[in-house]
C-alpha positions in Angstrom: -1.5 0.6 70.3 1.7 2.0 71.9 1.7 5.3 70.1 1.4 7.2 73.4 4.7 5.8 74.7 7.8 7.3 73.2 9.8 4.8 71.2 12.8 4.9 73.5 10.6 4.0 76.5 8.7 1.1 74.8 11.1 -1.8 75.5 12.1 -0.6 79.0 8.5 -0.2 80.0 7.7 -3.7 78.6 10.6 -5.2 80.5 9.6 -3.5 83.8 6.0 -4.6 83.4 7.0 -8.2 82.6 9.2 -8.2 85.7 6.4 -6.9 88.0 4.0 -9.5 86.6 6.6 -12.3 87.1 7.3 -11.2 90.6 3.5 -11.0 91.4 3.1 -14.5 90.1 5.8 -15.7 92.6 4.1 -13.8 95.4 0.6 -15.3 94.5 2.1 -18.7 94.4 3.5 -18.3 97.9 5.1 -21.2 99.6 8.8 -21.5 100.4 9.9 -19.9 97.1 8.0 -16.6 97.6 11.4 -14.9 97.9 12.1 -15.3 94.2 9.8 -12.3 93.7 12.5 -10.1 95.3 15.3 -10.7 92.7 12.7 -10.3 90.0 11.6 -6.9 91.3 15.3 -5.9 91.5 16.3 -7.3 88.1 13.4 -5.9 86.0 14.0 -2.2 86.8 17.8 -2.6 86.5 17.3 -4.2 83.0 14.8 -1.5 82.1 17.3 1.3 83.1 20.0 -0.5 81.1 17.8 -0.6 78.0 16.8 3.0 78.4 20.4 4.0 78.7 21.3 1.8 75.7 18.5 3.3 73.7 20.2 6.6 73.8 23.4 5.3 72.3 24.2 5.8 68.6 25.0 2.2 67.8 23.1 -0.8 66.3 22.3 -2.2 69.7 21.2 1.3 70.8 18.9 1.6 67.8 17.3 -1.8 68.7 16.9 -0.9 72.3 15.5 2.5 71.4 12.9 1.0 68.9 14.4 2.9 66.0 15.9 0.0 64.0 16.5 0.4 60.2 15.4 -2.1 57.6 18.5 -4.2 57.9 18.1 -4.6 61.6 14.3 -5.2 61.3 15.0 -8.0 58.8 17.6 -9.5 61.1 15.1 -9.4 63.9 12.4 -11.0 61.8 14.7 -13.8 60.6 15.8 -14.4 64.2 12.2 -14.6 65.5 11.3 -17.0 62.6 14.3 -19.2 63.5 13.2 -19.2 67.2 9.6 -20.1 66.2 10.8 -22.9 64.0 13.0 -24.3 66.8 10.2 -24.0 69.3 7.8 -25.9 67.0 10.4 -28.6 66.4 11.0 -29.0 70.2 7.3 -29.1 70.9 6.8 -31.8 68.2 9.7 -33.8 69.7 8.2 -33.4 73.2 4.8 -34.5 72.0 6.2 -37.5 70.1 8.2 -38.6 73.2 5.2 -38.1 75.5 3.0 -40.2 73.2 5.6 -42.9 72.9 6.0 -43.3 76.6 2.3 -43.1 77.2 2.8 -40.0 79.5 0.0 -37.8 80.8 2.0 -34.6 80.0 1.6 -34.6 76.3 -1.0 -31.8 76.1 1.2 -28.8 76.8 3.2 -29.7 73.7 0.1 -30.0 71.7 -1.0 -26.5 72.9 2.3 -25.0 71.9 2.0 -26.6 68.4 -1.6 -25.3 68.2 -0.7 -21.8 69.2 2.2 -21.7 66.7 0.0 -23.1 63.9 -2.7 -20.5 64.6 -0.1 -17.8 64.8 1.2 -18.9 61.4 -2.2 -18.9 59.9 -3.0 -15.5 61.4 0.2 -14.1 60.0 -0.6 -15.4 56.5 -4.1 -13.9 56.8 -2.7 -10.6 58.1 0.4 -10.2 56.0 -0.2 -12.5 53.1 -1.2 -11.6 49.5 -4.9 -11.5 49.2 -6.0 -10.1 45.9 -3.9 -8.8 43.1 -4.2 -5.0 43.1 -4.5 -2.7 40.1 -1.4 -1.3 38.6 -0.6 2.3 39.5 -1.2 3.6 35.9 -4.7 2.2 35.5 -6.3 5.3 37.1 -4.3 7.7 34.9 -6.1 6.7 31.7 -2.8 6.3 29.9 0.5 4.5 30.6 2.7 6.5 32.8 6.4 6.8 32.0 9.0 5.3 34.3 11.1 7.9 36.1 14.1 5.8 35.1 13.4 6.2 31.4 12.7 9.9 31.5 
């Protein structure tokens, strides 16, 4: 999907695009707070330039900013996102429970968050989960292949 964008530019481009969309939302909203779009338009390119500069550094943070993380960093990122998702689901459940208890009309956003998280979890199981057991590698060889360790 993003193969045409060099890895070092992926995160900065995403940050810049998110900042422009956020600023546009404040401009479309209008009213007395339209000026919030100005700091958003200033902060997004500044953050994007910082990420681009950091992506060129030969450090763990530079590898993350430059989208060239190793397996250890990818696992850490995956575990952090899983924790964040779990905390968001717990917070949404608490919010839904409190809203129902006080008979409030603002219960539905919490239910939407829980629904999206549940669908995302099911989609992840479908996409990344184990479906059918595959055949062993040596089935197609016609004989049992020797392990390179025992050679």
